[in-house]
Each structure stands twice: as structure tokens, then as C-alpha cells.
N, C-alpha and C positions, 0 to 999 in steps of 0.2 A: 661534493654536494653541500648546499648552502644552506647554511644555519638559520638565514635572514628568514622571519614570520610575515609575511603580504600581510599587513592591515587590512581587513576585513572590510572596511571603505572601500577599498580600492580596485576590491575584487570587481572585476565587470559580471550585470546578471546574465544566464545561460538562457532563459526563454527566448524564444523566436519571435520574431517583429520588435525587439528593441536594440537599441546600438548606442554605444558608449556617451549620446549626450545623456544620458539618464543619471550621470554620474555626482552629476550635481541636484539632484531630485532628493529633495529632505524623504520623502515618504518611502523612497528605495534605499536612502540611505537607512533609514528604520530598520528595514525590511531584514535589510543583509546583517544588520544590528542583531536582534531579534534572531536570526539563524545561525550567528556565528554561538548566541547564547544558550539557545539551545544544543546546539552541539557540545558544547562546552555542560549541558544538563544544569543549566542553572533555568530551570523551566520558569519562576517566579518572575524573574527579570522577562525572562523572554517574551513568556505572556504579555507583560504590559508594551514592550517595544513592538511585538507583530500586531497586538492590538491598535496599535497607537499610528504605525504603518496602514491598517486594515480600513479604519478610517480618514486616511488622507486618502488611498487609493480609492474610496468611495468617493470624498468630496470632487476627483476628479475623473470619475466616473472611469477610473482606469481596469476594466475587465482582467487584463493579463495581472495585475495587482492583487487584486480582490482575490486571486486562485489562489496564487499563491501566498499570500498571507493567512487564503480561508486552509489549505493546505497543510502552511507549519503552523498555526496552531492546533489543528489537528492531531499533530505529531507531539505539540506540546501536553493538551488532554488525555493522550495515550499513555505519554510519560508519567502525569500524575493519576492516569488511573480513571478518570472520568470519560470512558468508553461512550456513555450515551451526547454528550456535547461535542466529541472525537467524530460520531459518524455526522452529525448537522454540519460541523465544518468539511469534513470530508463531501457532503452532499452537494453543499454549497458550489464547493471546487468544480465538482462534476457537473453541475448543469450549465456554467462555465467553460469548461471543457469542450461539451457537448455540443456547444453552443458553436464554439469557434472553431469547432471538427476539427480536435486535436486528441486522435485513436489511442496515442501512446500515453498521454498523463492520462486516460480514462480506463486506459486499462491497469494502469499503478494504483490509480483511484480505487479502481475495483479489490484490488488485492489489499488495499491498507482497510476497505469496509470490512472486506470476508474477516481481518485481524479482529477489527472492532467488535462489530456483530458478535464474533467467538466469543472476547473475553466477557460482553457483557450479557454471556447469554443466551442471544438471538439464534439462536443455532438455525432454526428456518431461514431466515432471512441469510446469514454464512451460507448456508449449501446452496439457495436461489443465486446467489454473487458465484460461487463458486463454478456453477452449471453454468453462467452466463461466461464466466472467463475459459472453460473449458471446448466452450463450442466455439470460441474465438481461436484457441490455437490449436484444436481440430481442424477449422477450416482452412489454418495458417500450417499446416501440417507442423506441428512444431511439437515433437517425442518428449523432449526435455520441459517444456510449458506443461504439457498434459501432463505427464508423473508428478512434476512438482505440486498442480493444482488437487492433482487424485488423492495423494500424501494427505495432502492441509483437507479434503474431505474425510480421510480415513479419518483424521484426528476429532475431527468436530463431531462425527458420527460415534466416534468410540467418548468423547466428553458427553455426547447426549444420551447415551445411554445403548445406541442402536448398533449395536454391536455386527449385527447381518450386516448392513449397508458398506459399514467398516472392513470387514472381509473381504465384499463384493470388490471394493474399492481396492485393497490389495490383489485381489485376483486379478483386475483389471490392470492393475500397474504390472503384475507379473506375464501377461501375457503379450504386453507391449515390448517388454524386454526378451521374450522369448521371438517375437517375432527379429529382432534386433540380434539374435545369436546370440545374447547375453543368458545363458543356462545358469548359471551360480548365483546372480541378481535378482532372476526368474524364482528360482527354487528360494531364496531369502524371502519374497515375500510371500509367496504360497505358504511358508510355515508360519510366518505372520500372521495369514489369515484363518489360519487354523489353529492355531494358540490363541488367537482373539473368540474363536466360536469354544472352545474347550473351555471357558471361562462364563461364556452366558448360559 
């Protein structure tokens, strides 16, 4: 195994529609630098780099770049506890991803928005987003994703004091596991539902 660490500026962008010709693009370099700083939890410096990249992408009308920089700025705001600003960055990225027809990025942004809304105690908006994601997972017959989002909903309901709906979410998870003959796991979720209801 090599111990050589690759320079962040030499890593090519992974977004669709971008090629290696972006290697000399100062906006892309600034974006990758900011992303690297964020990964090292240097949020102040990351915010500056990503903001500079965002401005450069805006000047070039590079929608992919604007979406990527907005998304990363959302992560910076989440790390700094500024959930309201995180929401606005994620929403800006989402508008572009919807326009560009990128459903996987839209799904990822929806999950990030659920976290941001939850942390900002905007429980109604968080649940609404969960329901959108839930519909998508169910339409695509994705039981793993369905269970994950139902668990998140149960947590949100618990945080907002709606124990009845939290218990319902756990019961739904139990029934999904039961369908797959995961009896022990199903029983665990039924227990959680009863425990929550006994506390209310």
C-alpha cells in the first residue's frame, strides 16, 4: 500500500459532464481546495475557498459548479451549526439538479435537507421531505432505503414530541422486516414502539 498522499488539486472532478480539461480551471481548483479543507474540518478556510469558487462559477454561469459549491457550502454551514444557511445552500443546489435532471443528486440533497430541517427544529418540513423520499424508495422497491427513512422519521417525531407517530413508524419498520422473515429484528422494533408509547 502506497503512503503517498495525492495532491487535492490533481484529483479530477467526478461530476457528470466534466472532463480533465477542468484541471487548469481556477474555479475548480478553488472548489477542490475548499472541499479538502472541509474534509479536514477547517470550516472557516473551507467557507472562504468554496465561496470564492461559487462566485467564479457564477461568473462563468457554470451550473454544475454552482450546484457543487452550494452543496459543499451547505455542509460547511451544517458543521458550524448554521442550519438555516445550510438549508438555503442545499435548496439552491437542488433547484439546479432538478433543472439538469439529476435525480440521484436531488435524492442526496433531500436527505441533507431532512437533517438540516431537523437540527433547525423545523420538524414539519423535515417530515414532509421524509415523505417525498419515502415515496421514491417505495416506488423503486427499495426496502433498505424505506427502513432508513422511516427510522429518521421516528427520530424526528420523537424530537418533536409526537410519540404516537414515532411508534407508528417503528411498527411500519417491524412489518417490513416481518415480510422478509426477519422475526427478531421485527420484534425489536415492536418493542421500541411499545416503549415509546409507554413513555407518553
